C-alpha positions as a printed NumPy array, in Angstrom:
array([[167.409, -72.035, -75.949],
       [163.624, -71.989, -76.245],
       [160.788, -70.079, -74.642],
       [157.136, -69.225, -75.085],
       [155.154, -66.098, -75.892],
       [152.818, -65.367, -72.967],
       [151.263, -62.122, -74.252],
       [151.388, -59.72 , -77.192],
       [150.641, -55.989, -77.013],
       [150.498, -52.972, -79.292],
       [149.234, -49.412, -79.328],
       [148.699, -47.015, -82.204],
       [149.069, -44.008, -79.874],
       [151.936, -42.866, -77.672],
       [151.375, -44.175, -74.157],
       [153.535, -45.92 , -71.604],
       [151.495, -49.114, -71.458],
       [150.2  , -51.179, -74.369],
       [146.955, -53.164, -74.353],
       [147.156, -56.926, -74.813],
       [145.933, -58.351, -78.111],
       [144.892, -61.789, -79.362],
       [147.72 , -61.487, -81.919],
       [150.108, -58.978, -83.485],
       [151.458, -58.894, -87.011],
       [155.161, -58.242, -87.471],
       [156.121, -56.428, -90.673],
       [159.582, -57.042, -92.147],
       [161.88 , -54.08 , -91.521],
       [159.17 , -52.053, -89.779],
       [157.905, -53.569, -86.522],
       [154.418, -54.29 , -85.202],
       [151.637, -53.403, -87.612],
       [149.659, -50.44 , -86.247],
       [152.063, -49.793, -83.362],
       [153.272, -46.239, -82.818],
       [156.915, -47.422, -82.744],
       [156.825, -49.179, -86.13 ],
       [159.002, -47.732, -88.859],
       [162.355, -47.773, -90.607],
       [163.587, -44.739, -88.659],
       [163.348, -44.049, -84.907],
       [159.91 , -43.424, -83.419],
       [160.695, -42.982, -79.711],
       [160.147, -39.294, -78.986],
       [163.5  , -38.645, -77.305],
       [165.381, -40.231, -80.19 ],
       [163.347, -38.412, -82.836],
       [164.255, -35.143, -81.081],
       [167.976, -36.042, -81.297],
       [167.996, -37.257, -84.923],
       [164.858, -38.42 , -86.739],
       [166.919, -40.112, -89.466],
       [168.458, -42.728, -87.124],
       [167.621, -46.324, -88.032],
       [164.929, -47.848, -85.819],
       [166.729, -50.54 , -83.805],
       [163.77 , -50.628, -81.389],
       [161.001, -51.923, -83.66 ],
       [159.851, -54.683, -81.287],
       [160.325, -54.684, -77.498],
       [160.375, -58.006, -75.61 ],
       [160.28 , -58.525, -71.823],
       [160.648, -61.76 , -69.885],
       [157.625, -62.48 , -67.7  ],
       [159.958, -63.647, -64.922],
       [160.761, -59.953, -64.296],
       [157.17 , -59.4  , -63.136],
       [157.574, -61.985, -60.367],
       [160.927, -60.469, -59.39 ],
       [159.511, -56.957, -58.975],
       [156.342, -58.429, -57.451],
       [158.458, -59.781, -54.606],
       [159.379, -56.133, -53.906],
       [155.733, -55.033, -53.825],
       [155.18 , -53.926, -57.412],
       [152.372, -55.219, -59.615],
       [153.351, -55.424, -63.288],
       [151.385, -57.256, -65.961],
       [152.077, -57.957, -69.649],
       [152.036, -54.74 , -71.677],
       [152.405, -52.514, -68.606],
       [156.015, -51.573, -69.411],
       [155.269, -50.934, -73.082],
       [156.574, -54.213, -74.454],
       [155.153, -55.828, -77.584],
       [155.989, -59.43 , -76.689],
       [156.071, -60.931, -73.201],
       [158.053, -64.181, -72.943],
       [158.604, -67.03 , -70.509],
       [161.439, -69.531, -70.207],
       [164.08 , -67.781, -72.308],
       [166.847, -65.65 , -70.781],
       [166.532, -62.696, -73.147],
       [169.082, -60.57 , -71.273],
       [171.821, -63.206, -71.671],
       [171.521, -63.46 , -75.455],
       [174.108, -61.708, -77.667],
       [173.557, -59.01 , -80.277],
       [172.396, -60.535, -83.545],
       [170.545, -63.473, -81.988],
       [167.611, -64.507, -84.153],
       [164.359, -65.298, -82.366],
       [162.116, -67.526, -84.466],
       [158.591, -67.063, -83.173],
       [155.69 , -69.243, -84.217],
       [155.568, -70.434, -87.81 ],
       [156.906, -67.371, -89.653],
       [158.235, -64.446, -87.636],
       [161.952, -63.807, -87.072],
       [163.349, -61.019, -84.886],
       [166.996, -59.993, -84.607],
       [168.112, -58.685, -81.207],
       [169.738, -55.249, -81.366],
       [170.222, -54.364, -77.704],
       [168.801, -53.695, -74.263],
       [165.961, -51.35 , -73.489],
       [167.237, -48.285, -71.695],
       [164.569, -47.679, -69.033],
       [163.567, -44.077, -68.396],
       [161.813, -42.056, -65.682],
       [158.419, -42.921, -67.185],
       [158.722, -46.211, -65.295],
       [158.619, -44.3  , -62.008],
       [155.581, -42.345, -63.252],
       [153.899, -45.724, -63.82 ],
       [154.838, -46.975, -60.305],
       [157.052, -44.925, -58.032],
       [160.321, -46.728, -57.257],
       [159.997, -49.282, -60.062],
       [162.898, -47.807, -62.052],
       [165.349, -48.858, -59.317],
       [164.03 , -52.417, -59.662],
       [164.728, -52.628, -63.407],
       [168.032, -50.714, -63.447],
       [170.762, -51.366, -60.943],
       [174.458, -52.038, -60.546],
       [176.396, -55.248, -60.126],
       [179.185, -55.817, -57.599],
       [181.703, -54.133, -59.917],
       [179.506, -51.037, -60.321],
       [178.408, -51.825, -63.88 ],
       [174.877, -50.802, -64.863],
       [172.447, -53.726, -65.163],
       [169.354, -53.148, -67.301],
       [166.52 , -55.651, -66.819],
       [163.632, -53.976, -68.693],
       [163.833, -56.213, -71.742],
       [165.449, -56.323, -75.146],
       [164.902, -54.53 , -78.428],
       [164.808, -56.048, -81.89 ],
       [164.131, -55.53 , -85.577],
       [161.873, -57.659, -87.751],
       [163.811, -59.81 , -90.225],
       [160.8  , -61.891, -91.321],
       [157.219, -60.869, -90.735],
       [154.374, -62.984, -89.482],
       [151.642, -63.288, -86.907],
       [152.606, -63.78 , -83.251],
       [150.181, -65.098, -80.628],
       [150.341, -66.096, -76.972],
       [151.472, -69.711, -76.768],
       [153.824, -69.474, -79.759],
       [157.186, -71.177, -79.341],
       [160.326, -69.006, -79.394],
       [163.553, -70.556, -80.658],
       [166.817, -68.641, -80.257],
       [169.51 , -68.997, -82.904],
       [172.841, -67.568, -81.787],
       [175.016, -65.613, -84.25 ],
       [178.523, -66.682, -85.232],
       [181.177, -66.1  , -82.595],
       [182.632, -63.996, -81.17 ],
       [179.411, -62.976, -79.414],
       [178.859, -59.361, -78.388],
       [176.783, -58.758, -75.252],
       [173.649, -56.665, -75.57 ],
       [174.12 , -52.983, -74.795],
       [171.516, -50.231, -74.527],
       [169.946, -49.035, -77.753]])
């Protein structure tokens, strides 16, 4: 399964959105260089408040660009970086990949998927009603999260728009992504 990077974003300050960049540098075991969420331990404010010693399983956030068209059909305008992601992708079904999938990006970088982003009310502060578009329920009543996936950096490197993404599945049995 392959895809492409369409945008990269980072921010050194806490904010919901992240500005697009020409490139980002991934640092092994830490995240995006200069990004507020980089680090060995959790950096998201709500998680720091619970236990600041938790490992950071949310070093790099990826969202599939196809989500923007989906919510656009419902009247919302979302662009790369708007939902706080570091890497916006196209052509790869991120949500269908299992825990432990390796994403080889460009010439050097390797991310390992840890789980699904758990969207919060900040999404509705960005655009009222958007949260219901990225979190819903299936026919059986199970929660469906569509706001992207979280990962850790296994091998650092520079990531740019246009870079190829190659997914390498872990050994079976596969475990579906759950919120992290």
